[in-house]
C-alpha positions as CSV (number, residue, x, y, z in Angstrom):
1,M,0.7,17.7,-39.8
2,T,-0.9,14.3,-39.7
3,S,2.1,12.8,-41.7
4,H,4.1,14.2,-39.6
5,L,2.9,12.7,-36.4
6,L,2.5,9.3,-37.8
7,A,6.0,9.5,-39.2
8,T,7.3,9.9,-35.4
9,S,5.0,7.7,-33.5
10,P,6.3,4.5,-31.9
11,S,4.5,1.5,-34.1
12,F,4.2,-2.1,-33.8
13,A,6.9,-2.9,-36.1
14,A,9.6,-1.4,-33.6
15,L,8.5,-4.0,-31.3
16,D,11.9,-6.1,-30.7
17,L,13.4,-8.2,-28.4
18,D,14.6,-5.4,-26.4
19,A,11.4,-3.9,-26.0
20,V,10.1,-7.6,-24.9
21,R,13.0,-7.9,-22.4
22,T,11.9,-4.4,-21.0
23,F,8.6,-4.8,-20.9
24,L,8.8,-8.4,-19.4
25,H,11.2,-6.5,-16.4
26,L,8.5,-3.7,-15.9
27,L,5.7,-6.6,-15.7
28,G,7.9,-8.6,-12.6
29,V,8.2,-5.4,-10.9
30,S,4.6,-3.9,-11.2
31,G,3.9,-7.5,-9.7
32,W,6.2,-7.4,-7.0
33,V,5.8,-3.7,-6.0
34,G,2.5,-3.0,-6.7
35,G,1.2,-6.4,-5.1
36,Q,2.6,-5.1,-2.1
37,I,1.0,-2.0,-2.7
38,L,-2.2,-3.8,-3.2
39,M,-1.6,-5.9,0.2
40,L,-0.8,-2.9,2.1
41,G,-4.1,-1.8,1.3
42,L,-6.1,-4.6,2.2
43,L,-4.6,-5.1,5.2
44,G,-7.0,-3.3,6.9
45,V,-10.0,-5.2,6.0
46,L,-8.3,-8.7,5.8
47,R,-7.7,-8.1,9.6
48,G,-11.6,-7.4,9.9
49,L,-12.3,-10.4,8.6
50,G,-10.7,-12.5,11.1
51,S,-7.3,-13.3,12.4
52,E,-6.4,-15.9,9.9
53,A,-7.2,-13.7,6.7
54,P,-4.0,-11.7,6.3
55,R,-2.0,-14.9,6.7
56,L,-4.7,-17.0,4.1
57,A,-4.6,-13.9,2.3
58,A,-0.8,-13.4,2.1
59,D,0.0,-17.3,1.4
60,R,-1.8,-16.6,-1.5
61,F,-0.1,-13.7,-2.5
62,A,3.3,-15.4,-2.1
63,K,2.3,-17.8,-5.1
64,V,1.8,-14.8,-7.1
65,A,4.4,-12.5,-5.9
66,W,7.4,-14.6,-6.2
67,P,7.0,-15.6,-9.8
68,F,7.1,-11.9,-10.6
69,F,10.0,-11.1,-8.6
70,A,11.8,-14.5,-10.1
71,L,10.8,-12.9,-13.4
72,A,12.4,-9.1,-12.3
73,V,15.5,-10.6,-11.5
74,V,16.0,-13.1,-14.9
75,T,14.9,-10.2,-16.9
76,G,17.0,-8.0,-15.3
77,I,20.1,-10.1,-15.8
78,W,19.0,-10.4,-19.1
79,S,19.1,-6.5,-19.3
80,L,22.6,-6.5,-17.8
81,A,23.5,-8.8,-20.1
82,A,22.3,-6.3,-23.4
83,V,23.1,-3.2,-22.4
84,G,26.2,-4.5,-21.4
85,L,28.4,-2.0,-18.1
86,S,32.0,-1.9,-19.2
87,D,31.2,1.3,-21.1
88,R,28.8,3.2,-18.5
89,S,29.4,6.1,-16.3
90,D,30.5,5.6,-12.6
91,G,27.3,7.4,-11.8
92,Y,25.4,4.9,-14.0
93,L,27.4,2.1,-11.8
94,A,26.9,3.2,-9.0
95,T,23.2,3.7,-9.3
96,M,22.9,0.3,-10.7
97,L,24.6,-1.2,-7.4
98,I,22.3,0.8,-4.9
99,K,19.6,-0.9,-7.4
100,L,20.5,-4.8,-7.0
101,L,21.8,-4.4,-3.6
102,L,18.2,-3.1,-2.7
103,V,16.3,-6.1,-4.8
104,G,18.7,-8.5,-2.7
105,A,17.2,-6.5,0.6
106,S,13.9,-6.6,-0.7
107,G,13.7,-10.1,-1.5
108,A,15.9,-11.3,1.7
109,A,13.4,-9.1,3.8
110,A,10.6,-10.7,2.0
111,A,11.9,-14.0,2.7
112,V,12.1,-13.7,6.1
113,H,8.8,-11.9,6.4
114,S,7.0,-14.9,4.8
115,T,8.7,-17.3,7.2
116,T,9.0,-15.7,10.6
117,R,6.4,-16.4,13.1
118,S,7.2,-13.2,14.8
119,P,4.7,-10.5,14.6
120,A,7.7,-7.9,15.3
121,L,10.0,-9.3,12.9
122,R,7.1,-10.0,10.5
123,G,6.2,-6.0,10.6
124,A,9.7,-4.7,10.5
125,T,11.1,-7.3,7.4
126,G,7.5,-6.2,5.7
127,G,8.2,-2.5,5.7
128,I,12.1,-3.2,5.2
129,G,11.4,-5.4,1.9
130,F,9.2,-2.9,0.7
131,L,11.0,0.1,1.2
132,A,13.8,-1.6,-0.3
133,A,11.3,-2.7,-3.3
134,L,10.1,1.0,-3.8
135,G,14.2,2.1,-3.7
136,A,15.2,-0.6,-6.7
137,L,12.4,0.9,-8.6
138,L,13.4,5.0,-8.2
139,A,16.8,3.8,-9.0
140,G,15.6,1.4,-12.1
141,A,13.8,5.0,-12.7
142,A,17.0,6.7,-12.3
143,L,18.9,4.2,-14.9
144,G,16.0,4.6,-17.3
145,S,16.4,8.2,-17.6
């Protein structure tokens, strides 16, 4: 029984370039989406610390989040090149298109969110960017299943 488990268990010997690419993509996605979840959770506490605290935290967050976003985009492009799309089903291609549109919407909304002075626009683009990021994550999970 034990030898069967060892024979079928993944090992570090199976760590190849595809695994590294996938790891880096997931790292980028987790930093981008997870960071947004964390900021959302801290927003009430930050507001209680003073009117400047949310802005200061957002500025610091951006210095971490945007490199994660870039990592996710670069490794996503790398994955597209590695897996190829010519032999994929129409459903796969439709899901991929939706994912790419949601990634673009998430990045665009976050860019507007971080540069606008309008509280209403900041709130709307923050929500849109976050929901688009979650949608892209869901589409990515659908592609991987």
